mmCIF file as Biopython writes it, N, C-alpha, C and O atoms, coordinates in Angstrom:
data_model
#
loop_
_atom_site.group_PDB
_atom_site.id
_atom_site.type_symbol
_atom_site.label_atom_id
_atom_site.label_alt_id
_atom_site.label_comp_id
_atom_site.label_asym_id
_atom_site.label_entity_id
_atom_site.label_seq_id
_atom_site.pdbx_PDB_ins_code
_atom_site.Cartn_x
_atom_site.Cartn_y
_atom_site.Cartn_z
_atom_site.occupancy
_atom_site.B_iso_or_equiv
_atom_site.auth_seq_id
_atom_site.auth_asym_id
_atom_site.pdbx_PDB_model_num
ATOM 1   N N  . MET A ? 1  ? 16.321 138.305 105.035 1.0 0.0 1  A 1 
ATOM 2   C CA . MET A ? 1  ? 17.519 138.877 105.592 1.0 0.0 1  A 1 
ATOM 3   C C  . MET A ? 1  ? 18.767 138.270 104.958 1.0 0.0 1  A 1 
ATOM 4   O O  . MET A ? 1  ? 19.746 138.973 104.710 1.0 0.0 1  A 1 
ATOM 5   N N  . ILE A ? 2  ? 18.732 136.964 104.697 1.0 0.0 2  A 1 
ATOM 6   C CA . ILE A ? 2  ? 19.877 136.299 104.085 1.0 0.0 2  A 1 
ATOM 7   C C  . ILE A ? 2  ? 20.107 136.852 102.675 1.0 0.0 2  A 1 
ATOM 8   O O  . ILE A ? 2  ? 21.248 136.991 102.236 1.0 0.0 2  A 1 
ATOM 9   N N  . LEU A ? 3  ? 19.025 137.162 101.976 1.0 0.0 3  A 1 
ATOM 10  C CA . LEU A ? 3  ? 19.148 137.713 100.632 1.0 0.0 3  A 1 
ATOM 11  C C  . LEU A ? 3  ? 19.932 139.020 100.658 1.0 0.0 3  A 1 
ATOM 12  O O  . LEU A ? 3  ? 20.798 139.235 99.810  1.0 0.0 3  A 1 
ATOM 13  N N  . PHE A ? 4  ? 19.643 139.887 101.611 1.0 0.0 4  A 1 
ATOM 14  C CA . PHE A ? 4  ? 20.338 141.160 101.697 1.0 0.0 4  A 1 
ATOM 15  C C  . PHE A ? 4  ? 21.802 140.974 102.083 1.0 0.0 4  A 1 
ATOM 16  O O  . PHE A ? 4  ? 22.666 141.731 101.641 1.0 0.0 4  A 1 
ATOM 17  N N  . SER A ? 5  ? 22.076 139.973 102.902 1.0 0.0 5  A 1 
ATOM 18  C CA . SER A ? 5  ? 23.453 139.686 103.283 1.0 0.0 5  A 1 
ATOM 19  C C  . SER A ? 5  ? 24.256 139.250 102.062 1.0 0.0 5  A 1 
ATOM 20  O O  . SER A ? 5  ? 25.387 139.695 101.868 1.0 0.0 5  A 1 
ATOM 21  N N  . GLY A ? 6  ? 23.683 138.397 101.257 1.0 0.0 6  A 1 
ATOM 22  C CA . GLY A ? 6  ? 24.360 137.945 100.041 1.0 0.0 6  A 1 
ATOM 23  C C  . GLY A ? 6  ? 24.569 139.078 99.057  1.0 0.0 6  A 1 
ATOM 24  O O  . GLY A ? 6  ? 25.607 139.158 98.401  1.0 0.0 6  A 1 
ATOM 25  N N  . LEU A ? 7  ? 23.584 139.952 98.956  1.0 0.0 7  A 1 
ATOM 26  C CA . LEU A ? 7  ? 23.699 141.107 98.066  1.0 0.0 7  A 1 
ATOM 27  C C  . LEU A ? 7  ? 24.803 142.039 98.542  1.0 0.0 7  A 1 
ATOM 28  O O  . LEU A ? 7  ? 25.575 142.555 97.733  1.0 0.0 7  A 1 
ATOM 29  N N  . ALA A ? 8  ? 24.880 142.255 99.834  1.0 0.0 8  A 1 
ATOM 30  C CA . ALA A ? 8  ? 25.932 143.116 100.396 1.0 0.0 8  A 1 
ATOM 31  C C  . ALA A ? 8  ? 27.311 142.521 100.131 1.0 0.0 8  A 1 
ATOM 32  O O  . ALA A ? 8  ? 28.255 143.255 99.840  1.0 0.0 8  A 1 
ATOM 33  N N  . GLU A ? 9  ? 27.434 141.204 100.228 1.0 0.0 9  A 1 
ATOM 34  C CA . GLU A ? 9  ? 28.715 140.548 99.948  1.0 0.0 9  A 1 
ATOM 35  C C  . GLU A ? 9  ? 29.112 140.716 98.489  1.0 0.0 9  A 1 
ATOM 36  O O  . GLU A ? 9  ? 30.280 140.959 98.183  1.0 0.0 9  A 1 
ATOM 37  N N  . LEU A ? 10 ? 28.142 140.587 97.587  1.0 0.0 10 A 1 
ATOM 38  C CA . LEU A ? 10 ? 28.438 140.772 96.163  1.0 0.0 10 A 1 
ATOM 39  C C  . LEU A ? 10 ? 28.858 142.203 95.852  1.0 0.0 10 A 1 
ATOM 40  O O  . LEU A ? 10 ? 29.773 142.428 95.060  1.0 0.0 10 A 1 
ATOM 41  N N  . ILE A ? 11 ? 28.200 143.155 96.466  1.0 0.0 11 A 1 
ATOM 42  C CA . ILE A ? 11 ? 28.558 144.561 96.259  1.0 0.0 11 A 1 
ATOM 43  C C  . ILE A ? 11 ? 29.960 144.828 96.781  1.0 0.0 11 A 1 
ATOM 44  O O  . ILE A ? 11 ? 30.753 145.500 96.123  1.0 0.0 11 A 1 
ATOM 45  N N  . GLU A ? 12 ? 30.262 144.308 97.947  1.0 0.0 12 A 1 
ATOM 46  C CA . GLU A ? 12 ? 31.600 144.492 98.531  1.0 0.0 12 A 1 
ATOM 47  C C  . GLU A ? 12 ? 32.669 143.822 97.671  1.0 0.0 12 A 1 
ATOM 48  O O  . GLU A ? 12 ? 33.745 144.383 97.465  1.0 0.0 12 A 1 
ATOM 49  N N  . ARG A ? 13 ? 32.374 142.634 97.175  1.0 0.0 13 A 1 
ATOM 50  C CA . ARG A ? 13 ? 33.335 141.932 96.309  1.0 0.0 13 A 1 
ATOM 51  C C  . ARG A ? 13 ? 33.587 142.734 95.041  1.0 0.0 13 A 1 
ATOM 52  O O  . ARG A ? 13 ? 34.730 142.847 94.598  1.0 0.0 13 A 1 
ATOM 53  N N  . GLY A ? 14 ? 32.544 143.285 94.459  1.0 0.0 14 A 1 
ATOM 54  C CA . GLY A ? 14 ? 32.698 144.103 93.252  1.0 0.0 14 A 1 
ATOM 55  C C  . GLY A ? 14 ? 33.541 145.344 93.516  1.0 0.0 14 A 1 
ATOM 56  O O  . GLY A ? 14 ? 34.368 145.732 92.691  1.0 0.0 14 A 1 
ATOM 57  N N  . ARG A ? 15 ? 33.324 145.965 94.680  1.0 0.0 15 A 1 
ATOM 58  C CA . ARG A ? 15 ? 34.098 147.152 95.038  1.0 0.0 15 A 1 
ATOM 59  C C  . ARG A ? 15 ? 35.573 146.811 95.192  1.0 0.0 15 A 1 
ATOM 60  O O  . ARG A ? 15 ? 36.442 147.543 94.718  1.0 0.0 15 A 1 
ATOM 61  N N  . ARG A ? 16 ? 35.849 145.692 95.861  1.0 0.0 16 A 1 
ATOM 62  C CA . ARG A ? 16 ? 37.240 145.272 96.048  1.0 0.0 16 A 1 
ATOM 63  C C  . ARG A ? 16 ? 37.906 144.907 94.727  1.0 0.0 16 A 1 
ATOM 64  O O  . ARG A ? 16 ? 39.082 145.210 94.524  1.0 0.0 16 A 1 
ATOM 65  N N  . MET A ? 17 ? 37.170 144.261 93.830  1.0 0.0 17 A 1 
ATOM 66  C CA . MET A ? 17 ? 37.730 143.894 92.534  1.0 0.0 17 A 1 
ATOM 67  C C  . MET A ? 17 ? 38.014 145.137 91.686  1.0 0.0 17 A 1 
ATOM 68  O O  . MET A ? 17 ? 39.026 145.182 90.987  1.0 0.0 17 A 1 
ATOM 69  N N  . ARG A ? 18 ? 37.142 146.139 91.737  1.0 0.0 18 A 1 
ATOM 70  C CA . ARG A ? 18 ? 37.400 147.381 90.998  1.0 0.0 18 A 1 
ATOM 71  C C  . ARG A ? 18 ? 38.621 148.089 91.561  1.0 0.0 18 A 1 
ATOM 72  O O  . ARG A ? 18 ? 39.427 148.625 90.800  1.0 0.0 18 A 1 
ATOM 73  N N  . ALA A ? 19 ? 38.771 148.101 92.871  1.0 0.0 19 A 1 
ATOM 74  C CA . ALA A ? 19 ? 39.941 148.725 93.498  1.0 0.0 19 A 1 
ATOM 75  C C  . ALA A ? 19 ? 41.206 147.964 93.119  1.0 0.0 19 A 1 
ATOM 76  O O  . ALA A ? 19 ? 42.241 148.577 92.857  1.0 0.0 19 A 1 
ATOM 77  N N  . TYR A ? 20 ? 41.133 146.635 93.086  1.0 0.0 20 A 1 
ATOM 78  C CA . TYR A ? 20 ? 42.289 145.829 92.706  1.0 0.0 20 A 1 
ATOM 79  C C  . TYR A ? 20 ? 42.689 146.099 91.254  1.0 0.0 20 A 1 
ATOM 80  O O  . TYR A ? 20 ? 43.869 146.271 90.948  1.0 0.0 20 A 1 
ATOM 81  N N  . THR A ? 21 ? 41.706 146.133 90.376  1.0 0.0 21 A 1 
ATOM 82  C CA . THR A ? 21 ? 41.984 146.376 88.960  1.0 0.0 21 A 1 
ATOM 83  C C  . THR A ? 21 ? 42.614 147.746 88.754  1.0 0.0 21 A 1 
ATOM 84  O O  . THR A ? 21 ? 43.551 147.894 87.970  1.0 0.0 21 A 1 
ATOM 85  N N  . LYS A ? 22 ? 42.102 148.739 89.456  1.0 0.0 22 A 1 
ATOM 86  C CA . LYS A ? 22 ? 42.650 150.090 89.337  1.0 0.0 22 A 1 
ATOM 87  C C  . LYS A ? 22 ? 44.100 150.127 89.833  1.0 0.0 22 A 1 
ATOM 88  O O  . LYS A ? 22 ? 44.969 150.698 89.176  1.0 0.0 22 A 1 
ATOM 89  N N  . ALA A ? 23 ? 44.349 149.528 90.972  1.0 0.0 23 A 1 
ATOM 90  C CA . ALA A ? 23 ? 45.711 149.515 91.529  1.0 0.0 23 A 1 
ATOM 91  C C  . ALA A ? 23 ? 46.655 148.709 90.645  1.0 0.0 23 A 1 
ATOM 92  O O  . ALA A ? 23 ? 47.814 149.090 90.474  1.0 0.0 23 A 1 
ATOM 93  N N  . ARG A ? 24 ? 46.184 147.617 90.089  1.0 0.0 24 A 1 
ATOM 94  C CA . ARG A ? 24 ? 47.026 146.790 89.211  1.0 0.0 24 A 1 
ATOM 95  C C  . ARG A ? 24 ? 47.382 147.564 87.947  1.0 0.0 24 A 1 
ATOM 96  O O  . ARG A ? 24 ? 48.522 147.503 87.486  1.0 0.0 24 A 1 
ATOM 97  N N  . ASN A ? 25 ? 46.421 148.289 87.383  1.0 0.0 25 A 1 
ATOM 98  C CA . ASN A ? 25 ? 46.697 149.078 86.187  1.0 0.0 25 A 1 
ATOM 99  C C  . ASN A ? 25 ? 47.704 150.190 86.482  1.0 0.0 25 A 1 
ATOM 100 O O  . ASN A ? 25 ? 48.575 150.476 85.661  1.0 0.0 25 A 1 
ATOM 101 N N  . GLU A ? 26 ? 47.585 150.811 87.648  1.0 0.0 26 A 1 
ATOM 102 C CA . GLU A ? 26 ? 48.547 151.841 88.031  1.0 0.0 26 A 1 
ATOM 103 C C  . GLU A ? 26 ? 49.940 151.241 88.197  1.0 0.0 26 A 1 
ATOM 104 O O  . GLU A ? 26 ? 50.934 151.846 87.794  1.0 0.0 26 A 1 
ATOM 105 N N  . ALA A ? 27 ? 50.007 150.063 88.784  1.0 0.0 27 A 1 
ATOM 106 C CA . ALA A ? 27 ? 51.304 149.411 88.976  1.0 0.0 27 A 1 
ATOM 107 C C  . ALA A ? 27 ? 51.907 148.995 87.642  1.0 0.0 27 A 1 
ATOM 108 O O  . ALA A ? 27 ? 53.114 149.132 87.440  1.0 0.0 27 A 1 
ATOM 109 N N  . GLU A ? 28 ? 51.094 148.497 86.741  1.0 0.0 28 A 1 
ATOM 110 C CA . GLU A ? 28 ? 51.590 148.074 85.431  1.0 0.0 28 A 1 
ATOM 111 C C  . GLU A ? 28 ? 52.088 149.265 84.620  1.0 0.0 28 A 1 
ATOM 112 O O  . GLU A ? 28 ? 52.941 149.101 83.748  1.0 0.0 28 A 1 
ATOM 113 N N  . ALA A ? 29 ? 51.570 150.460 84.894  1.0 0.0 29 A 1 
ATOM 114 C CA . ALA A ? 29 ? 51.973 151.653 84.149  1.0 0.0 29 A 1 
ATOM 115 C C  . ALA A ? 29 ? 53.337 152.186 84.598  1.0 0.0 29 A 1 
ATOM 116 O O  . ALA A ? 29 ? 53.910 153.054 83.939  1.0 0.0 29 A 1 
ATOM 117 N N  . MET A ? 30 ? 53.855 151.675 85.706  1.0 0.0 30 A 1 
ATOM 118 C CA . MET A ? 30 ? 55.152 152.142 86.189  1.0 0.0 30 A 1 
ATOM 119 C C  . MET A ? 30 ? 56.249 151.741 85.212  1.0 0.0 30 A 1 
ATOM 120 O O  . MET A ? 30 ? 56.231 150.643 84.656  1.0 0.0 30 A 1 
ATOM 121 N N  . THR A ? 31 ? 57.190 152.631 85.013  1.0 0.0 31 A 1 
ATOM 122 C CA . THR A ? 31 ? 58.327 152.324 84.132  1.0 0.0 31 A 1 
ATOM 123 C C  . THR A ? 31 ? 59.328 151.456 84.893  1.0 0.0 31 A 1 
ATOM 124 O O  . THR A ? 31 ? 59.265 151.334 86.116  1.0 0.0 31 A 1 
ATOM 125 N N  . ASP A ? 32 ? 60.237 150.866 84.153  1.0 0.0 32 A 1 
ATOM 126 C CA . ASP A ? 32 ? 61.265 150.033 84.780  1.0 0.0 32 A 1 
ATOM 127 C C  . ASP A ? 32 ? 62.151 150.861 85.707  1.0 0.0 32 A 1 
ATOM 128 O O  . ASP A ? 32 ? 62.629 150.357 86.724  1.0 0.0 32 A 1 
ATOM 129 N N  . ALA A ? 33 ? 62.371 152.124 85.360  1.0 0.0 33 A 1 
ATOM 130 C CA . ALA A ? 33 ? 63.172 153.002 86.225  1.0 0.0 33 A 1 
ATOM 131 C C  . ALA A ? 33 ? 62.450 153.261 87.548  1.0 0.0 33 A 1 
ATOM 132 O O  . ALA A ? 33 ? 63.073 153.270 88.609  1.0 0.0 33 A 1 
ATOM 133 N N  . ASP A ? 34 ? 61.118 153.474 87.477  1.0 0.0 34 A 1 
ATOM 134 C CA . ASP A ? 34 ? 60.343 153.673 88.704  1.0 0.0 34 A 1 
ATOM 135 C C  . ASP A ? 34 ? 60.377 152.427 89.579  1.0 0.0 34 A 1 
ATOM 136 O O  . ASP A ? 34 ? 60.501 152.517 90.801  1.0 0.0 34 A 1 
ATOM 137 N N  . LEU A ? 35 ? 60.267 151.271 88.946  1.0 0.0 35 A 1 
ATOM 138 C CA . LEU A ? 35 ? 60.322 150.015 89.699  1.0 0.0 35 A 1 
ATOM 139 C C  . LEU A ? 35 ? 61.676 149.848 90.370  1.0 0.0 35 A 1 
ATOM 140 O O  . LEU A ? 35 ? 61.754 149.417 91.520  1.0 0.0 35 A 1 
ATOM 141 N N  . ALA A ? 36 ? 62.740 150.188 89.655  1.0 0.0 36 A 1 
ATOM 142 C CA . ALA A ? 36 ? 64.077 150.069 90.227  1.0 0.0 36 A 1 
ATOM 143 C C  . ALA A ? 36 ? 64.240 151.019 91.404  1.0 0.0 36 A 1 
ATOM 144 O O  . ALA A ? 36 ? 64.866 150.667 92.404  1.0 0.0 36 A 1 
ATOM 145 N N  . ASP A ? 37 ? 63.683 152.219 91.295  1.0 0.0 37 A 1 
ATOM 146 C CA . ASP A ? 37 ? 63.749 153.176 92.405  1.0 0.0 37 A 1 
ATOM 147 C C  . ASP A ? 37 ? 63.022 152.649 93.638  1.0 0.0 37 A 1 
ATOM 148 O O  . ASP A ? 37 ? 63.440 152.897 94.769  1.0 0.0 37 A 1 
ATOM 149 N N  . ALA A ? 38 ? 61.931 151.922 93.410  1.0 0.0 38 A 1 
ATOM 150 C CA . ALA A ? 38 ? 61.159 151.362 94.525  1.0 0.0 38 A 1 
ATOM 151 C C  . ALA A ? 38 ? 61.742 150.036 95.005  1.0 0.0 38 A 1 
ATOM 152 O O  . ALA A ? 38 ? 61.295 149.488 96.013  1.0 0.0 38 A 1 
ATOM 153 N N  . GLY A ? 39 ? 62.734 149.520 94.292  1.0 0.0 39 A 1 
ATOM 154 C CA . GLY A ? 39 ? 63.336 148.247 94.688  1.0 0.0 39 A 1 
ATOM 155 C C  . GLY A ? 39 ? 62.472 147.053 94.341  1.0 0.0 39 A 1 
ATOM 156 O O  . GLY A ? 39 ? 62.516 146.035 95.032  1.0 0.0 39 A 1 
ATOM 157 N N  . LEU A ? 40 ? 61.682 147.163 93.273  1.0 0.0 40 A 1 
ATOM 158 C CA . LEU A ? 40 ? 60.771 146.090 92.874  1.0 0.0 40 A 1 
ATOM 159 C C  . LEU A ? 40 ? 61.137 145.540 91.506  1.0 0.0 40 A 1 
ATOM 160 O O  . LEU A ? 40 ? 61.780 146.209 90.697  1.0 0.0 40 A 1 
ATOM 161 N N  . LYS A ? 41 ? 60.720 144.328 91.274  1.0 0.0 41 A 1 
ATOM 162 C CA . LYS A ? 41 ? 60.804 143.714 89.952  1.0 0.0 41 A 1 
ATOM 163 C C  . LYS A ? 41 ? 59.387 143.635 89.406  1.0 0.0 41 A 1 
ATOM 164 O O  . LYS A ? 41 ? 58.424 143.613 90.173  1.0 0.0 41 A 1 
ATOM 165 N N  . ARG A ? 42 ? 59.257 143.592 88.089  1.0 0.0 42 A 1 
ATOM 166 C CA . ARG A ? 42 ? 57.929 143.582 87.474  1.0 0.0 42 A 1 
ATOM 167 C C  . ARG A ? 42 ? 57.106 142.368 87.925  1.0 0.0 42 A 1 
ATOM 168 O O  . ARG A ? 42 ? 55.885 142.470 88.045  1.0 0.0 42 A 1 
ATOM 169 N N  . TRP A ? 43 ? 57.744 141.237 88.173  1.0 0.0 43 A 1 
ATOM 170 C CA . TRP A ? 43 ? 57.000 140.042 88.574  1.0 0.0 43 A 1 
ATOM 171 C C  . TRP A ? 43 ? 56.434 140.154 89.989  1.0 0.0 43 A 1 
ATOM 172 O O  . TRP A ? 43 ? 55.605 139.331 90.374  1.0 0.0 43 A 1 
ATOM 173 N N  . GLN A ? 44 ? 56.853 141.140 90.766  1.0 0.0 44 A 1 
ATOM 174 C CA . GLN A ? 44 ? 56.350 141.319 92.129  1.0 0.0 44 A 1 
ATOM 175 C C  . GLN A ? 44 ? 55.103 142.190 92.191  1.0 0.0 44 A 1 
ATOM 176 O O  . GLN A ? 44 ? 54.522 142.344 93.265  1.0 0.0 44 A 1 
ATOM 177 N N  . LEU A ? 45 ? 54.680 142.759 91.079  1.0 0.0 45 A 1 
ATOM 178 C CA . LEU A ? 45 ? 53.572 143.713 91.086  1.0 0.0 45 A 1 
ATOM 179 C C  . LEU A ? 45 ? 52.256 143.100 91.558  1.0 0.0 45 A 1 
ATOM 180 O O  . LEU A ? 45 ? 51.479 143.770 92.238  1.0 0.0 45 A 1 
ATOM 181 N N  . GLY A ? 46 ? 51.996 141.861 91.216  1.0 0.0 46 A 1 
ATOM 182 C CA . GLY A ? 46 ? 50.760 141.224 91.650  1.0 0.0 46 A 1 
ATOM 183 C C  . GLY A ? 46 ? 50.668 141.159 93.166  1.0 0.0 46 A 1 
ATOM 184 O O  . GLY A ? 46 ? 49.625 141.464 93.744  1.0 0.0 46 A 1 
ATOM 185 N N  . HIS A ? 47 ? 51.749 140.765 93.802  1.0 0.0 47 A 1 
ATOM 186 C CA . HIS A ? 47 ? 51.762 140.681 95.264  1.0 0.0 47 A 1 
ATOM 187 C C  . HIS A ? 47 ? 51.615 142.063 95.896  1.0 0.0 47 A 1 
ATOM 188 O O  . HIS A ? 47 ? 50.858 142.240 96.850  1.0 0.0 47 A 1 
ATOM 189 N N  . VAL A ? 48 ? 52.334 143.027 95.364  1.0 0.0 48 A 1 
ATOM 190 C CA . VAL A ? 48 ? 52.268 144.389 95.903  1.0 0.0 48 A 1 
ATOM 191 C C  . VAL A ? 48 ? 50.847 144.931 95.790  1.0 0.0 48 A 1 
ATOM 192 O O  . VAL A ? 48 ? 50.342 145.562 96.719  1.0 0.0 48 A 1 
ATOM 193 N N  . THR A ? 49 ? 50.211 144.684 94.660  1.0 0.0 49 A 1 
ATOM 194 C CA . THR A ? 49 ? 48.842 145.163 94.451  1.0 0.0 49 A 1 
ATOM 195 C C  . THR A ? 49 ? 47.880 144.495 95.422  1.0 0.0 49 A 1 
ATOM 196 O O  . THR A ? 49 ? 47.031 145.169 96.005  1.0 0.0 49 A 1 
ATOM 197 N N  . ARG A ? 50 ? 47.997 143.185 95.605  1.0 0.0 50 A 1 
ATOM 198 C CA . ARG A ? 50 ? 47.104 142.500 96.547  1.0 0.0 50 A 1 
ATOM 199 C C  . ARG A ? 50 ? 47.291 143.008 97.962  1.0 0.0 50 A 1 
ATOM 200 O O  . ARG A ? 50 ? 46.315 143.157 98.697  1.0 0.0 50 A 1 
ATOM 201 N N  . VAL A ? 51 ? 48.514 143.274 98.355  1.0 0.0 51 A 1 
ATOM 202 C CA . VAL A ? 51 ? 48.765 143.776 99.707  1.0 0.0 51 A 1 
ATOM 203 C C  . VAL A ? 51 ? 48.149 145.169 99.882  1.0 0.0 51 A 1 
ATOM 204 O O  . VAL A ? 51 ? 47.564 145.468 100.923 1.0 0.0 51 A 1 
ATOM 205 N N  . ARG A ? 52 ? 48.286 146.015 98.859  1.0 0.0 52 A 1 
ATOM 206 C CA . ARG A ? 52 ? 47.755 147.378 98.943  1.0 0.0 52 A 1 
ATOM 207 C C  . ARG A ? 52 ? 46.232 147.391 99.018  1.0 0.0 52 A 1 
ATOM 208 O O  . ARG A ? 52 ? 45.657 148.158 99.791  1.0 0.0 52 A 1 
ATOM 209 N N  . VAL A ? 53 ? 45.579 146.555 98.227  1.0 0.0 53 A 1 
ATOM 210 C CA . VAL A ? 53 ? 44.123 146.633 98.077  1.0 0.0 53 A 1 
ATOM 211 C C  . VAL A ? 53 ? 43.388 145.720 99.039  1.0 0.0 53 A 1 
ATOM 212 O O  . VAL A ? 53 ? 42.377 146.128 99.610  1.0 0.0 53 A 1 
ATOM 213 N N  . LEU A ? 54 ? 43.851 144.525 99.233  1.0 0.0 54 A 1 
ATOM 214 C CA . LEU A ? 54 ? 43.072 143.522 99.962  1.0 0.0 54 A 1 
ATOM 215 C C  . LEU A ? 54 ? 43.467 143.374 101.416 1.0 0.0 54 A 1 
ATOM 216 O O  . LEU A ? 54 ? 43.138 142.367 102.043 1.0 0.0 54 A 1 
ATOM 217 N N  . ARG A ? 55 ? 44.152 144.336 101.957 1.0 0.0 55 A 1 
ATOM 218 C CA . ARG A ? 55 ? 44.581 144.229 103.359 1.0 0.0 55 A 1 
ATOM 219 C C  . ARG A ? 55 ? 43.460 144.287 104.321 1.0 0.0 55 A 1 
ATOM 220 O O  . ARG A ? 55 ? 43.680 144.210 105.530 1.0 0.0 55 A 1 
#
């Protein structure tokens, strides 16, 4: 039973990491004008991505 629990945790971690990578790539693709419209600076993208994905 413990083996399956560990496997489920690894699968969930992989899913979350793929979602984070996808969201980070989308955020990095934003232009500076889009960031200014959203009131963000480029250095804030990591935090924004973590909040969106890992909540």
